[in-house]
PyMOL Python script that loads the backbone (N, CA, C, O; Angstrom):
from pymol import cmd

cmd.read_pdbstr("""\
ATOM      1  N   MET A   1       3.973   0.218  20.915  1.00  0.00           N
ATOM      2  CA  MET A   1       2.726   0.942  20.711  1.00  0.00           C
ATOM      3  C   MET A   1       2.977   2.430  20.480  1.00  0.00           C
ATOM      4  O   MET A   1       2.294   3.055  19.669  1.00  0.00           O
ATOM      5  N   ALA A   2       3.946   2.997  21.183  1.00  0.00           N
ATOM      6  CA  ALA A   2       4.242   4.421  21.017  1.00  0.00           C
ATOM      7  C   ALA A   2       4.773   4.694  19.610  1.00  0.00           C
ATOM      8  O   ALA A   2       4.475   5.730  19.016  1.00  0.00           O
ATOM      9  N   PHE A   3       5.571   3.744  19.079  1.00  0.00           N
ATOM     10  CA  PHE A   3       6.100   3.908  17.722  1.00  0.00           C
ATOM     11  C   PHE A   3       4.978   3.965  16.697  1.00  0.00           C
ATOM     12  O   PHE A   3       5.034   4.744  15.746  1.00  0.00           O
ATOM     13  N   ARG A   4       3.947   3.126  16.897  1.00  0.00           N
ATOM     14  CA  ARG A   4       2.796   3.129  15.988  1.00  0.00           C
ATOM     15  C   ARG A   4       2.090   4.476  15.999  1.00  0.00           C
ATOM     16  O   ARG A   4       1.707   5.001  14.953  1.00  0.00           O
ATOM     17  N   LYS A   5       1.924   5.027  17.196  1.00  0.00           N
ATOM     18  CA  LYS A   5       1.237   6.309  17.322  1.00  0.00           C
ATOM     19  C   LYS A   5       2.055   7.419  16.663  1.00  0.00           C
ATOM     20  O   LYS A   5       1.488   8.294  16.007  1.00  0.00           O
ATOM     21  N   ILE A   6       3.367   7.394  16.826  1.00  0.00           N
ATOM     22  CA  ILE A   6       4.230   8.390  16.192  1.00  0.00           C
ATOM     23  C   ILE A   6       4.134   8.264  14.672  1.00  0.00           C
ATOM     24  O   ILE A   6       4.008   9.267  13.968  1.00  0.00           O
ATOM     25  N   LEU A   7       4.194   7.034  14.171  1.00  0.00           N
ATOM     26  CA  LEU A   7       4.085   6.804  12.727  1.00  0.00           C
ATOM     27  C   LEU A   7       2.730   7.268  12.204  1.00  0.00           C
ATOM     28  O   LEU A   7       2.644   7.904  11.154  1.00  0.00           O
ATOM     29  N   TRP A   8       1.678   6.945  12.946  1.00  0.00           N
ATOM     30  CA  TRP A   8       0.333   7.347  12.543  1.00  0.00           C
ATOM     31  C   TRP A   8       0.218   8.872  12.495  1.00  0.00           C
ATOM     32  O   TRP A   8      -0.303   9.424  11.526  1.00  0.00           O
ATOM     33  N   ASN A   9       0.695   9.543  13.523  1.00  0.00           N
ATOM     34  CA  ASN A   9       0.631  11.006  13.558  1.00  0.00           C
ATOM     35  C   ASN A   9       1.454  11.628  12.433  1.00  0.00           C
ATOM     36  O   ASN A   9       1.034  12.615  11.830  1.00  0.00           O
ATOM     37  N   LYS A  10       2.623  11.053  12.148  1.00  0.00           N
ATOM     38  CA  LYS A  10       3.460  11.548  11.060  1.00  0.00           C
ATOM     39  C   LYS A  10       2.750  11.367   9.724  1.00  0.00           C
ATOM     40  O   LYS A  10       2.766  12.264   8.881  1.00  0.00           O
ATOM     41  N   TRP A  11       2.129  10.210   9.534  1.00  0.00           N
ATOM     42  CA  TRP A  11       1.424   9.948   8.285  1.00  0.00           C
ATOM     43  C   TRP A  11       0.251  10.905   8.121  1.00  0.00           C
ATOM     44  O   TRP A  11       0.053  11.445   7.033  1.00  0.00           O
ATOM     45  N   ILE A  12      -0.526  11.126   9.168  1.00  0.00           N
ATOM     46  CA  ILE A  12      -1.675  12.038   9.112  1.00  0.00           C
ATOM     47  C   ILE A  12      -1.216  13.455   8.777  1.00  0.00           C
ATOM     48  O   ILE A  12      -1.822  14.120   7.937  1.00  0.00           O
ATOM     49  N   LEU A  13      -0.156  13.917   9.423  1.00  0.00           N
ATOM     50  CA  LEU A  13       0.359  15.263   9.159  1.00  0.00           C
ATOM     51  C   LEU A  13       0.834  15.383   7.715  1.00  0.00           C
ATOM     52  O   LEU A  13       0.484  16.339   7.023  1.00  0.00           O
ATOM     53  N   ASN A  14       1.625  14.421   7.263  1.00  0.00           N
ATOM     54  CA  ASN A  14       2.140  14.478   5.891  1.00  0.00           C
ATOM     55  C   ASN A  14       1.022  14.361   4.860  1.00  0.00           C
ATOM     56  O   ASN A  14       1.037  15.061   3.848  1.00  0.00           O
ATOM     57  N   TYR A  15       0.062  13.489   5.107  1.00  0.00           N
ATOM     58  CA  TYR A  15      -1.053  13.338   4.179  1.00  0.00           C
ATOM     59  C   TYR A  15      -1.870  14.618   4.111  1.00  0.00           C
ATOM     60  O   TYR A  15      -2.280  15.039   3.030  1.00  0.00           O
ATOM     61  N   SER A  16      -2.106  15.235   5.254  1.00  0.00           N
ATOM     62  CA  SER A  16      -2.883  16.481   5.285  1.00  0.00           C
ATOM     63  C   SER A  16      -2.170  17.581   4.513  1.00  0.00           C
ATOM     64  O   SER A  16      -2.797  18.310   3.744  1.00  0.00           O
ATOM     65  N   LEU A  17      -0.866  17.703   4.713  1.00  0.00           N
ATOM     66  CA  LEU A  17      -0.101  18.711   3.978  1.00  0.00           C
ATOM     67  C   LEU A  17      -0.093  18.407   2.481  1.00  0.00           C
ATOM     68  O   LEU A  17      -0.229  19.314   1.660  1.00  0.00           O
ATOM     69  N   GLY A  18       0.065  17.135   2.129  1.00  0.00           N
ATOM     70  CA  GLY A  18       0.035  16.737   0.724  1.00  0.00           C
ATOM     71  C   GLY A  18      -1.311  17.020   0.084  1.00  0.00           C
ATOM     72  O   GLY A  18      -1.378  17.477  -1.057  1.00  0.00           O
ATOM     73  N   GLU A  19      -2.370  16.754   0.807  1.00  0.00           N
ATOM     74  CA  GLU A  19      -3.719  17.027   0.307  1.00  0.00           C
ATOM     75  C   GLU A  19      -3.905  18.524   0.093  1.00  0.00           C
ATOM     76  O   GLU A  19      -4.465  18.948  -0.918  1.00  0.00           O
ATOM     77  N   LEU A  20      -3.440  19.312   1.039  1.00  0.00           N
ATOM     78  CA  LEU A  20      -3.556  20.763   0.919  1.00  0.00           C
ATOM     79  C   LEU A  20      -2.794  21.276  -0.305  1.00  0.00           C
ATOM     80  O   LEU A  20      -3.319  22.084  -1.072  1.00  0.00           O
ATOM     81  N   VAL A  21      -1.571  20.811  -0.485  1.00  0.00           N
ATOM     82  CA  VAL A  21      -0.768  21.236  -1.639  1.00  0.00           C
ATOM     83  C   VAL A  21      -1.392  20.721  -2.937  1.00  0.00           C
ATOM     84  O   VAL A  21      -1.515  21.466  -3.909  1.00  0.00           O
ATOM     85  N   GLY A  22      -1.784  19.448  -2.946  1.00  0.00           N
ATOM     86  CA  GLY A  22      -2.358  18.868  -4.162  1.00  0.00           C
ATOM     87  C   GLY A  22      -3.637  19.553  -4.598  1.00  0.00           C
ATOM     88  O   GLY A  22      -3.803  19.877  -5.774  1.00  0.00           O
ATOM     89  N   ILE A  23      -4.532  19.772  -3.668  1.00  0.00           N
ATOM     90  CA  ILE A  23      -5.785  20.447  -4.010  1.00  0.00           C
ATOM     91  C   ILE A  23      -5.517  21.904  -4.359  1.00  0.00           C
ATOM     92  O   ILE A  23      -6.189  22.474  -5.218  1.00  0.00           O
ATOM     93  N   GLY A  24      -4.535  22.506  -3.692  1.00  0.00           N
ATOM     94  CA  GLY A  24      -4.166  23.888  -4.012  1.00  0.00           C
ATOM     95  C   GLY A  24      -3.684  24.018  -5.448  1.00  0.00           C
ATOM     96  O   GLY A  24      -4.050  24.965  -6.144  1.00  0.00           O
ATOM     97  N   VAL A  25      -2.868  23.076  -5.896  1.00  0.00           N
ATOM     98  CA  VAL A  25      -2.369  23.092  -7.283  1.00  0.00           C
ATOM     99  C   VAL A  25      -3.533  22.924  -8.255  1.00  0.00           C
ATOM    100  O   VAL A  25      -3.641  23.664  -9.233  1.00  0.00           O
ATOM    101  N   ALA A  26      -4.393  21.962  -7.989  1.00  0.00           N
ATOM    102  CA  ALA A  26      -5.537  21.728  -8.883  1.00  0.00           C
ATOM    103  C   ALA A  26      -6.474  22.938  -8.908  1.00  0.00           C
ATOM    104  O   ALA A  26      -6.953  23.327  -9.972  1.00  0.00           O
ATOM    105  N   ALA A  27      -6.735  23.527  -7.752  1.00  0.00           N
ATOM    106  CA  ALA A  27      -7.619  24.693  -7.697  1.00  0.00           C
ATOM    107  C   ALA A  27      -6.996  25.900  -8.391  1.00  0.00           C
ATOM    108  O   ALA A  27      -7.687  26.647  -9.083  1.00  0.00           O
ATOM    109  N   ALA A  28      -5.699  26.088  -8.207  1.00  0.00           N
ATOM    110  CA  ALA A  28      -5.022  27.210  -8.861  1.00  0.00           C
ATOM    111  C   ALA A  28      -5.063  27.051 -10.380  1.00  0.00           C
ATOM    112  O   ALA A  28      -5.320  28.016 -11.100  1.00  0.00           O
ATOM    113  N   LEU A  29      -4.810  25.831 -10.870  1.00  0.00           N
ATOM    114  CA  LEU A  29      -4.884  25.599 -12.310  1.00  0.00           C
ATOM    115  C   LEU A  29      -6.299  25.838 -12.839  1.00  0.00           C
ATOM    116  O   LEU A  29      -6.486  26.430 -13.901  1.00  0.00           O
ATOM    117  N   GLY A  30      -7.275  25.374 -12.092  1.00  0.00           N
ATOM    118  CA  GLY A  30      -8.666  25.585 -12.496  1.00  0.00           C
ATOM    119  C   GLY A  30      -9.032  27.060 -12.527  1.00  0.00           C
ATOM    120  O   GLY A  30      -9.703  27.526 -13.447  1.00  0.00           O
ATOM    121  N   ARG A  31      -8.587  27.783 -11.517  1.00  0.00           N
ATOM    122  CA  ARG A  31      -8.884  29.224 -11.453  1.00  0.00           C
ATOM    123  C   ARG A  31      -8.199  29.971 -12.606  1.00  0.00           C
ATOM    124  O   ARG A  31      -8.816  30.796 -13.279  1.00  0.00           O
ATOM    125  N   LEU A  32      -6.932  29.671 -12.817  1.00  0.00           N
ATOM    126  CA  LEU A  32      -6.215  30.310 -13.925  1.00  0.00           C
ATOM    127  C   LEU A  32      -6.840  29.955 -15.266  1.00  0.00           C
ATOM    128  O   LEU A  32      -6.878  30.772 -16.185  1.00  0.00           O
ATOM    129  N   LEU A  33      -7.326  28.737 -15.362  1.00  0.00           N
ATOM    130  CA  LEU A  33      -7.958  28.287 -16.594  1.00  0.00           C
ATOM    131  C   LEU A  33      -9.189  29.125 -16.912  1.00  0.00           C
ATOM    132  O   LEU A  33      -9.383  29.536 -18.056  1.00  0.00           O
ATOM    133  N   PHE A  34     -10.019  29.381 -15.910  1.00  0.00           N
ATOM    134  CA  PHE A  34     -11.254  30.108 -16.162  1.00  0.00           C
ATOM    135  C   PHE A  34     -11.026  31.609 -16.271  1.00  0.00           C
ATOM    136  O   PHE A  34     -11.898  32.326 -16.762  1.00  0.00           O
ATOM    137  N   ILE A  35      -9.881  32.099 -15.825  1.00  0.00           N
ATOM    138  CA  ILE A  35      -9.532  33.500 -16.071  1.00  0.00           C
ATOM    139  C   ILE A  35      -9.020  33.636 -17.501  1.00  0.00           C
ATOM    140  O   ILE A  35      -9.345  34.603 -18.191  1.00  0.00           O
ATOM    141  N   SER A  36      -8.218  32.665 -17.947  1.00  0.00           N
ATOM    142  CA  SER A  36      -7.572  32.743 -19.260  1.00  0.00           C
ATOM    143  C   SER A  36      -8.540  32.528 -20.418  1.00  0.00           C
ATOM    144  O   SER A  36      -8.435  33.201 -21.444  1.00  0.00           O
ATOM    145  N   PHE A  37      -9.476  31.601 -20.268  1.00  0.00           N
ATOM    146  CA  PHE A  37     -10.388  31.278 -21.358  1.00  0.00           C
ATOM    147  C   PHE A  37     -11.772  31.863 -21.087  1.00  0.00           C
ATOM    148  O   PHE A  37     -12.415  31.497 -20.103  1.00  0.00           O
ATOM    149  N   PRO A  38     -12.231  32.760 -21.941  1.00  0.00           N
ATOM    150  CA  PRO A  38     -13.597  33.256 -21.773  1.00  0.00           C
ATOM    151  C   PRO A  38     -14.592  32.145 -22.126  1.00  0.00           C
ATOM    152  O   PRO A  38     -14.271  31.254 -22.912  1.00  0.00           O
ATOM    153  N   PRO A  39     -15.772  32.193 -21.559  1.00  0.00           N
ATOM    154  CA  PRO A  39     -16.759  31.142 -21.862  1.00  0.00           C
ATOM    155  C   PRO A  39     -17.182  31.189 -23.336  1.00  0.00           C
ATOM    156  O   PRO A  39     -17.739  32.178 -23.813  1.00  0.00           O
ATOM    157  N   THR A  40     -16.905  30.110 -24.021  1.00  0.00           N
ATOM    158  CA  THR A  40     -17.314  29.978 -25.419  1.00  0.00           C
ATOM    159  C   THR A  40     -17.851  28.567 -25.633  1.00  0.00           C
ATOM    160  O   THR A  40     -17.738  27.712 -24.755  1.00  0.00           O
ATOM    161  N   SER A  41     -18.421  28.337 -26.777  1.00  0.00           N
ATOM    162  CA  SER A  41     -18.943  27.004 -27.081  1.00  0.00           C
ATOM    163  C   SER A  41     -18.031  26.266 -28.051  1.00  0.00           C
ATOM    164  O   SER A  41     -18.448  25.273 -28.647  1.00  0.00           O
ATOM    165  N   SER A  42     -16.818  26.721 -28.219  1.00  0.00           N
ATOM    166  CA  SER A  42     -15.890  26.088 -29.143  1.00  0.00           C
ATOM    167  C   SER A  42     -15.482  24.712 -28.626  1.00  0.00           C
ATOM    168  O   SER A  42     -15.191  24.543 -27.442  1.00  0.00           O
ATOM    169  N   LEU A  43     -15.466  23.736 -29.521  1.00  0.00           N
ATOM    170  CA  LEU A  43     -15.088  22.370 -29.149  1.00  0.00           C
ATOM    171  C   LEU A  43     -13.625  22.305 -28.727  1.00  0.00           C
ATOM    172  O   LEU A  43     -13.291  21.581 -27.789  1.00  0.00           O
ATOM    173  N   SER A  44     -12.748  23.045 -29.397  1.00  0.00           N
ATOM    174  CA  SER A  44     -11.323  23.003 -29.052  1.00  0.00           C
ATOM    175  C   SER A  44     -11.083  23.607 -27.671  1.00  0.00           C
ATOM    176  O   SER A  44     -10.222  23.127 -26.933  1.00  0.00           O
ATOM    177  N   THR A  45     -11.827  24.648 -27.309  1.00  0.00           N
ATOM    178  CA  THR A  45     -11.695  25.240 -25.979  1.00  0.00           C
ATOM    179  C   THR A  45     -12.185  24.255 -24.921  1.00  0.00           C
ATOM    180  O   THR A  45     -11.551  24.109 -23.876  1.00  0.00           O
ATOM    181  N   SER A  46     -13.295  23.582 -25.175  1.00  0.00           N
ATOM    182  CA  SER A  46     -13.816  22.593 -24.228  1.00  0.00           C
ATOM    183  C   SER A  46     -12.827  21.448 -24.037  1.00  0.00           C
ATOM    184  O   SER A  46     -12.608  20.989 -22.916  1.00  0.00           O
ATOM    185  N   PHE A  47     -12.231  20.991 -25.133  1.00  0.00           N
ATOM    186  CA  PHE A  47     -11.249  19.922 -25.043  1.00  0.00           C
ATOM    187  C   PHE A  47     -10.039  20.368 -24.233  1.00  0.00           C
ATOM    188  O   PHE A  47      -9.511  19.595 -23.434  1.00  0.00           O
ATOM    189  N   MET A  48      -9.595  21.601 -24.428  1.00  0.00           N
ATOM    190  CA  MET A  48      -8.452  22.129 -23.690  1.00  0.00           C
ATOM    191  C   MET A  48      -8.767  22.218 -22.194  1.00  0.00           C
ATOM    192  O   MET A  48      -7.918  21.902 -21.361  1.00  0.00           O
ATOM    193  N   ILE A  49      -9.964  22.640 -21.858  1.00  0.00           N
ATOM    194  CA  ILE A  49     -10.372  22.731 -20.450  1.00  0.00           C
ATOM    195  C   ILE A  49     -10.345  21.352 -19.808  1.00  0.00           C
ATOM    196  O   ILE A  49      -9.807  21.190 -18.713  1.00  0.00           O
ATOM    197  N   VAL A  50     -10.913  20.365 -20.473  1.00  0.00           N
ATOM    198  CA  VAL A  50     -10.917  18.999 -19.942  1.00  0.00           C
ATOM    199  C   VAL A  50      -9.491  18.481 -19.777  1.00  0.00           C
ATOM    200  O   VAL A  50      -9.169  17.867 -18.761  1.00  0.00           O
ATOM    201  N   LEU A  51      -8.654  18.722 -20.751  1.00  0.00           N
ATOM    202  CA  LEU A  51      -7.259  18.278 -20.691  1.00  0.00           C
ATOM    203  C   LEU A  51      -6.514  18.917 -19.520  1.00  0.00           C
ATOM    204  O   LEU A  51      -5.775  18.234 -18.811  1.00  0.00           O
ATOM    205  N   ILE A  52      -6.702  20.203 -19.315  1.00  0.00           N
ATOM    206  CA  ILE A  52      -6.026  20.893 -18.213  1.00  0.00           C
ATOM    207  C   ILE A  52      -6.547  20.402 -16.864  1.00  0.00           C
ATOM    208  O   ILE A  52      -5.760  20.210 -15.937  1.00  0.00           O
ATOM    209  N   LEU A  53      -7.840  20.197 -16.738  1.00  0.00           N
ATOM    210  CA  LEU A  53      -8.389  19.713 -15.468  1.00  0.00           C
ATOM    211  C   LEU A  53      -7.946  18.282 -15.171  1.00  0.00           C
ATOM    212  O   LEU A  53      -7.709  17.946 -14.010  1.00  0.00           O
ATOM    213  N   ILE A  54      -7.829  17.439 -16.183  1.00  0.00           N
ATOM    214  CA  ILE A  54      -7.312  16.083 -15.975  1.00  0.00           C
ATOM    215  C   ILE A  54      -5.857  16.143 -15.548  1.00  0.00           C
ATOM    216  O   ILE A  54      -5.435  15.390 -14.671  1.00  0.00           O
ATOM    217  N   THR A  55      -5.090  17.029 -16.159  1.00  0.00           N
ATOM    218  CA  THR A  55      -3.693  17.208 -15.765  1.00  0.00           C
ATOM    219  C   THR A  55      -3.593  17.693 -14.324  1.00  0.00           C
ATOM    220  O   THR A  55      -2.730  17.236 -13.575  1.00  0.00           O
ATOM    221  N   ALA A  56      -4.461  18.606 -13.936  1.00  0.00           N
ATOM    222  CA  ALA A  56      -4.462  19.094 -12.550  1.00  0.00           C
ATOM    223  C   ALA A  56      -4.772  17.962 -11.580  1.00  0.00           C
ATOM    224  O   ALA A  56      -4.141  17.861 -10.528  1.00  0.00           O
ATOM    225  N   GLY A  57      -5.721  17.120 -11.915  1.00  0.00           N
ATOM    226  CA  GLY A  57      -6.037  15.975 -11.067  1.00  0.00           C
ATOM    227  C   GLY A  57      -4.884  14.998 -10.967  1.00  0.00           C
ATOM    228  O   GLY A  57      -4.619  14.448  -9.898  1.00  0.00           O
ATOM    229  N   ALA A  58      -4.195  14.779 -12.084  1.00  0.00           N
ATOM    230  CA  ALA A  58      -3.032  13.887 -12.072  1.00  0.00           C
ATOM    231  C   ALA A  58      -1.911  14.469 -11.214  1.00  0.00           C
ATOM    232  O   ALA A  58      -1.254  13.737 -10.475  1.00  0.00           O
ATOM    233  N   LEU A  59      -1.691  15.770 -11.307  1.00  0.00           N
ATOM    234  CA  LEU A  59      -0.672  16.418 -10.471  1.00  0.00           C
ATOM    235  C   LEU A  59      -1.015  16.291  -8.990  1.00  0.00           C
ATOM    236  O   LEU A  59      -0.134  16.071  -8.159  1.00  0.00           O
ATOM    237  N   GLU A  60      -2.290  16.429  -8.667  1.00  0.00           N
ATOM    238  CA  GLU A  60      -2.714  16.251  -7.278  1.00  0.00           C
ATOM    239  C   GLU A  60      -2.407  14.836  -6.804  1.00  0.00           C
ATOM    240  O   GLU A  60      -1.906  14.646  -5.696  1.00  0.00           O
ATOM    241  N   GLY A  61      -2.704  13.846  -7.635  1.00  0.00           N
ATOM    242  CA  GLY A  61      -2.419  12.458  -7.275  1.00  0.00           C
ATOM    243  C   GLY A  61      -0.931  12.200  -7.103  1.00  0.00           C
ATOM    244  O   GLY A  61      -0.527  11.460  -6.206  1.00  0.00           O
ATOM    245  N   ILE A  62      -0.113  12.804  -7.957  1.00  0.00           N
ATOM    246  CA  ILE A  62       1.338  12.640  -7.839  1.00  0.00           C
ATOM    247  C   ILE A  62       1.840  13.239  -6.535  1.00  0.00           C
ATOM    248  O   ILE A  62       2.654  12.628  -5.844  1.00  0.00           O
ATOM    249  N   VAL A  63       1.361  14.431  -6.195  1.00  0.00           N
ATOM    250  CA  VAL A  63       1.783  15.075  -4.943  1.00  0.00           C
ATOM    251  C   VAL A  63       1.382  14.213  -3.749  1.00  0.00           C
ATOM    252  O   VAL A  63       2.196  13.977  -2.855  1.00  0.00           O
ATOM    253  N   LEU A  64       0.148  13.745  -3.727  1.00  0.00           N
ATOM    254  CA  LEU A  64      -0.313  12.915  -2.606  1.00  0.00           C
ATOM    255  C   LEU A  64       0.451  11.600  -2.521  1.00  0.00           C
ATOM    256  O   LEU A  64       0.846  11.176  -1.435  1.00  0.00           O
ATOM    257  N   GLY A  65       0.659  10.961  -3.656  1.00  0.00           N
ATOM    258  CA  GLY A  65       1.406   9.703  -3.654  1.00  0.00           C
ATOM    259  C   GLY A  65       2.829   9.886  -3.162  1.00  0.00           C
ATOM    260  O   GLY A  65       3.332   9.070  -2.390  1.00  0.00           O
ATOM    261  N   TYR A  66       3.477  10.946  -3.602  1.00  0.00           N
ATOM    262  CA  TYR A  66       4.857  11.201  -3.172  1.00  0.00           C
ATOM    263  C   TYR A  66       4.927  11.476  -1.673  1.00  0.00           C
ATOM    264  O   TYR A  66       5.798  10.949  -0.981  1.00  0.00           O
ATOM    265  N   ILE A  67       4.008  12.303  -1.174  1.00  0.00           N
ATOM    266  CA  ILE A  67       4.005  12.628   0.258  1.00  0.00           C
ATOM    267  C   ILE A  67       3.753  11.368   1.084  1.00  0.00           C
ATOM    268  O   ILE A  67       4.412  11.163   2.103  1.00  0.00           O
ATOM    269  N   GLN A  68       2.827  10.534   0.671  1.00  0.00           N
ATOM    270  CA  GLN A  68       2.564   9.298   1.412  1.00  0.00           C
ATOM    271  C   GLN A  68       3.766   8.366   1.343  1.00  0.00           C
ATOM    272  O   GLN A  68       4.139   7.767   2.352  1.00  0.00           O
ATOM    273  N   TRP A  69       4.368   8.236   0.189  1.00  0.00           N
ATOM    274  CA  TRP A  69       5.540   7.379   0.042  1.00  0.00           C
ATOM    275  C   TRP A  69       6.675   7.833   0.953  1.00  0.00           C
ATOM    276  O   TRP A  69       7.310   7.019   1.623  1.00  0.00           O
ATOM    277  N   LYS A  70       6.925   9.159   0.973  1.00  0.00           N
ATOM    278  CA  LYS A  70       8.009   9.684   1.813  1.00  0.00           C
ATOM    279  C   LYS A  70       7.695   9.492   3.297  1.00  0.00           C
ATOM    280  O   LYS A  70       8.601   9.210   4.080  1.00  0.00           O
ATOM    281  N   SER A  71       6.450   9.637   3.691  1.00  0.00           N
ATOM    282  CA  SER A  71       6.130   9.506   5.116  1.00  0.00           C
ATOM    283  C   SER A  71       6.138   8.051   5.581  1.00  0.00           C
ATOM    284  O   SER A  71       6.377   7.784   6.758  1.00  0.00           O
ATOM    285  N   LEU A  72       5.883   7.115   4.683  1.00  0.00           N
ATOM    286  CA  LEU A  72       5.836   5.710   5.087  1.00  0.00           C
ATOM    287  C   LEU A  72       7.138   4.962   4.852  1.00  0.00           C
ATOM    288  O   LEU A  72       7.296   3.832   5.313  1.00  0.00           O
ATOM    289  N   SER A  73       8.069   5.582   4.142  1.00  0.00           N
ATOM    290  CA  SER A  73       9.331   4.878   3.888  1.00  0.00           C
ATOM    291  C   SER A  73      10.430   5.334   4.842  1.00  0.00           C
ATOM    292  O   SER A  73      11.556   4.843   4.766  1.00  0.00           O
TER     293      SER A  73
END
""", "prot")
cmd.dss("prot")
cmd.show_as("cartoon", "prot")
cmd.util.cbc("prot")
cmd.orient("prot")
């Protein structure tokens, strides 16, 4: 039972850190994106914004998946 609690606590700590890093990366990319591109109605700018935000979300998922994999293996 003690081993389960240690594993659970380790997983919670690693997941929390992974979530913090993952969301931090996505938020930083989003912030840099809105500093770099002034608000316009151009279709190419809108497409670029969507592409960058999807990439940020994918990076967040990769960070979280890796942290969970490392903590559970």
